[in-house]
C-alpha positions in Angstrom: -13.6 -0.1 -5.3 -10.7 -2.2 -4.1 -7.8 -1.5 -1.7 -4.0 -2.0 -1.8 -1.3 -1.9 0.7 2.3 -0.8 -0.2 4.8 -2.2 2.2 8.1 -0.1 1.9 11.2 -1.4 3.7 13.6 1.3 2.4 11.8 4.6 3.5 13.4 5.1 6.9 11.1 3.2 9.1 9.6 0.1 7.6 6.0 1.0 6.8 2.7 -0.1 5.3 0.4 2.4 3.6 -3.2 1.7 2.7 -4.5 3.0 -0.7 -7.7 3.0 -2.8 -7.1 1.3 -6.0 -7.8 4.6 -8.0 -5.1 6.6 -6.1 -2.5 8.2 -8.1 0.2 6.7 -5.8 -1.4 3.1 -6.1 -2.6 2.9 -9.7 -4.4 -0.4 -9.0 -1.2 -1.9 -7.4 1.2 -0.7 -10.1 2.4 2.4 -8.2 3.7 5.6 -9.7 6.1 3.8 -12.0 3.2 1.9 -13.6 4.5 -1.5 -12.4 8.1 -0.9 -13.5 9.4 0.0 -10.0 12.4 -1.9 -8.5 11.0 -4.5 -6.0 14.0 -3.9 -3.7 12.2 -1.0 -2.2 8.8 -2.5 -1.4 6.0 -4.6 -2.4 2.3 -4.2 -3.2 -0.3 -6.4 -1.3 -3.8 -6.7 -2.8 -6.3 -6.2 -4.1 -8.7 -6.4 -1.3 -12.4 -6.1 -1.7 -13.1 -4.2 1.6 -11.2 -1.7 3.7 -11.6 -4.0 6.7 -9.9 -6.9 5.0 -7.0 -4.6 3.9 -6.6 -3.3 7.4 -6.5 -6.8 8.8 -3.6 -7.7 6.4 -1.9 -4.4 7.1 -2.0 -5.1 10.8 -0.4 -8.5 10.2 2.7 -7.0 8.4 5.9 -6.8 10.3 6.3 -3.0 9.9 7.0 -0.2 12.3 4.5 2.3 10.8 0.9 1.7 9.6 -0.9 4.6 7.8 -3.5 5.5 5.3 -2.5 7.4 2.2 -2.9 11.1 2.7 -3.8 11.6 -1.0 -6.7 9.2 -1.4 -8.1 8.5 2.1 -9.2 11.7 4.0 
């Protein structure tokens, strides 16, 4: 399994959300638009081989909110 972070700078507060690669929101870093989304809203970071590596990168991003996806990480 791999991990991805979606950094969104247009969703109110700038945030970074951690996802499993198989998540329907992540789609292995392609997102819900299957890689066709406009990059003016955000950016995918990854893939990361461990959750601890992904969290370390997430903590280093200049965002206001850091969270885990509510769909894939319970």
